[in-house]
C-alpha positions, 0 to 999 in steps of 0.5 A: 214247172220251171222253163226249160232251156234247150239247145240242139247239138250236132252229134259227130258220131252219126250226124244225128242231132242230140237235144240237150236241156237244163232244169228239165223233167225226164221223159215218161215215165219220169222219176221211178226210183226211191220214194218222194222224188219229184221229177225235174231239175235234171240236165238231160240229153236225148238222141237216137231214142235214148235220154240220159239225165243227171241232177244234184240235190241236198240229201233228203231235201225236197223239192230239188235245188233249182239249178242256174243252167247246169250249176247247182249250189249246196250250202256248207255242211250239207251232203249232196246226192247226184241222181242219174237216169238212162232211158232207152225208150223215148223213141218209137221203140226200145234201143238196144243198149248192148255195145254202148259205153257209159261212164260217170266221172266226178272231179273236184276243184283239187283235181281228184277224180273218179269214174265208174260205169253206172249201168253196172251198179247192182241196185239200179232201179229198172223201169218195168216198161223199159228193161234196159232203162235204169235210175239211181242216186249216189251220195257224194260221201260214198267214198268217191274221192280221196281225200275224203269228202268234207261237206264243210269245205268250199269246193266245186265238183264237176259230174259228167255222165256220158254214153257213146257207142259205134253207130250211135250218137254220143250223149253227155250231161254235166252238173257243176256243184258249188259247195259253199262259195265253190272256191277251195279254202284259202289255206288249201290254195296256199298249200298248193302254191307252196307245193308248186313253189317248192317244185320250181325251186328244186328244178332251179337248183338242178339247173344251176347244179348242172350248169356249174358242173358243165 
């Protein structure tokens, strides 16, 4: 298994320490959703008896992509999934997840963003040994962003999974997914620059008009 790089973080919510790692395996029972999904290549964060995990991979391809830190690279033309895990039983007993707030946010290089509560997904796989625990996989092409995801367009996606609640350490993991070069297409940047220039020109005309009127 690839070496795990870990760093201790101080969780402000309770003063407890959260232990984060990249390119890591999930704590027991590991990966239990789907079939043929090996353990590993997750960004994880653990505190207060809860572990959360997040990884990105090319859809239908195993083994997983080996990330560099929390950065995952996807070739142009390939659709990718992100897998997430919530395990409330990494301590001596199971943590009550009631009252915890969970969110996954997906943002692309153009600023389009969407968030959802992963605990509310109806088809989450639940570990029989930890009824509060769940895992699932979401494909980036599942209408997450507007405009529609284009696997043939250079882009960068930031995926963040956060869990927090009163009197509980906050947890957060992130994947940065570079599709192709990771930089948006030059034509797209040109359109954005033209748009910003048009806004600036409009504002300057308004200022000149106001000054003339005065």
